[in-house]
N, C-alpha and C positions, 0 to 999 in steps of 0.2 A: 528714863531713857537718857543715855549720855549725849550731851550736846555735840561732842566731837564727832560721834558717829552720825548723828542727825545732820549736822552741818556738812560733813563730808558727802553723805549720800545726797543731800539737798543740792549742793553745788554741782555735783557730777551729773545728776539726773536732769536738773532744770537749767543748768548752765547760767545760773544767776549768782551775782556777787552779794555778799553781805556788806552792809553799811553800818557805821557807828554813828550814834547821835546821843545828845543829852536832852533830857526833859527837865524843866524847872518845876520842882515841887514847891511847897510852902517856904522852905528854908534852904534846901539843897538842890543840887543838880543830880539827876540819876542817869547813868549811862547805859545804853542798850546797843545790842546788835540786832539789826533787822534786815529783812530781804528788801531789795529795791523793787521787786515785783509785788503783786497783790496777793501773794500766798498767805500772808498773815504771820510769818515767822517773826518772833521778837523774843529776845532773851536778855536778861540782865548781864551787862558786861563783866562785872567782877566775878560772877559765878562762871561765866563762859571762859574767862581768862584763867581761872583756877583749874578748870577742867583741862584746858590746853596745857597748862604747866604740868598737871598730873600725867597727861599723855606723854609729854616730853621726858619726864622723869623715868619713864619706862625704858628709855634708850640710853640713859646715863649709866656708865659703868665705872667701877673703881679702876684706878691706874694700873693695879697689878694685872687684872685680866686684859686691859687694853694693851699692855706691853706684850702679852702673848699674841694678840691679834697683829701687832706691829711686826713681830718676828715672822709670823706666818705670811703676812702680806709681802714683807721684804724678801723672804725666801722664794715665794712664787714669782715675784717681779724679776728677781735675779735669774731664775731658771728660764723664764720666758724671754729675757733679753740676752741670754748667754750666746745663742746662735748668732745674733746680730753683732755682738761684740767680737766673736771669733771670726766672723766674715770680715769685719773691719780690720782686724789684726792681720788676717791672711792677705787682704788687699794691700796693706802697708808693706808687708814683706815682699810681695810681688813687685810693688813699685820700686822698692829699694834694689831688688835684683835687676829690674829693667834699667834703672839709672846706672848701676854698676856695669851692666853690659854696654851701655852707650859710652860710658867713660873708658872702658877697655877698648872699644872700637876706635875711639879718638887716639888713645895711646898707640894702638897698632898703626893707625894712619900716620901719626907723627914719626914713628920709628921706621916707616916705610915697609912694614910687613904686609899691609893690604893696600889695594889701589883705591883711588878716590871714588870711583864708581861703586865699588863694593861698600865703602864706608857710607856713601849716600843711601844705598839700599838698606843697609843695617839701620842707619839713622832714621829714615822715614818709617820703616816697620816698627822700630822701637818707640819713636815719638807717637805714632798712632796708637800703639798698645798702651803707652803711658797715659795718653789723653782719655782713652776708654776707661782705664782703671781709675783715673782721677774723677771722671764723671760718675762712675759707679760708686766710688768712695763718698763723693759729695751727696749722692742720692741715698746711700745707705746710712751714713753717719748722721744720726740725729743728735741734737745738742744733749750733752750729758746732764741728766736731771738728778739732782741730789734728792732721792726719794726719802732718805732718812729725815731730812728737815721737814718735808711735807707731812710725813707720818707723825713726827713729834707734834707738829702744830695741830693736826687732826685729832690726835689722842688728847691733847690738852683741851681742845674745844669740846670733844665728846664727854670728857670727864666732868665738865662743868656746864653742860648744855642748858640745863634749867636755869642756872644763875645768869648765863649769858642772855638768855631770852628775857628773863625778868628785869635785868638791869641794863639791857642793851637799848640803843636808840633805834628809831625807825630805820635809819640808813644802815 
């Protein structure tokens, strides 16, 4: 029986954690994983570690195939966020148009083509509209994430997952 499957089912069913310990033999220390409860589970650590590394190796992929995954994920991400990007762009265009309208109203007031009351009405309506659009823009616009960098890092890690596990520190 594979220890990975046994340990996984053991931990899930009994909600117990495994503990590592070392036993002193005549000349050496021998390391084990065992259950903290009284179920009796005990397995040699080197064998268990090797089985875990073997399980991790099942998920390691060569860079060539991972680059295809990257392209697929990137395409899906861009299509999912396309609507959000177009909404933000449309709000920016509307904001520019409202600011142009307000500027035009100021020019008309200065040249005497409209009355001050009319200008105040246009100004208050436009300012209210601008404030609503800016609030909507702030709520809609999430910080731009460079997904390419994240995907490159993830691909690099997946392509050497077994090595990272074996040579990595506890932290």
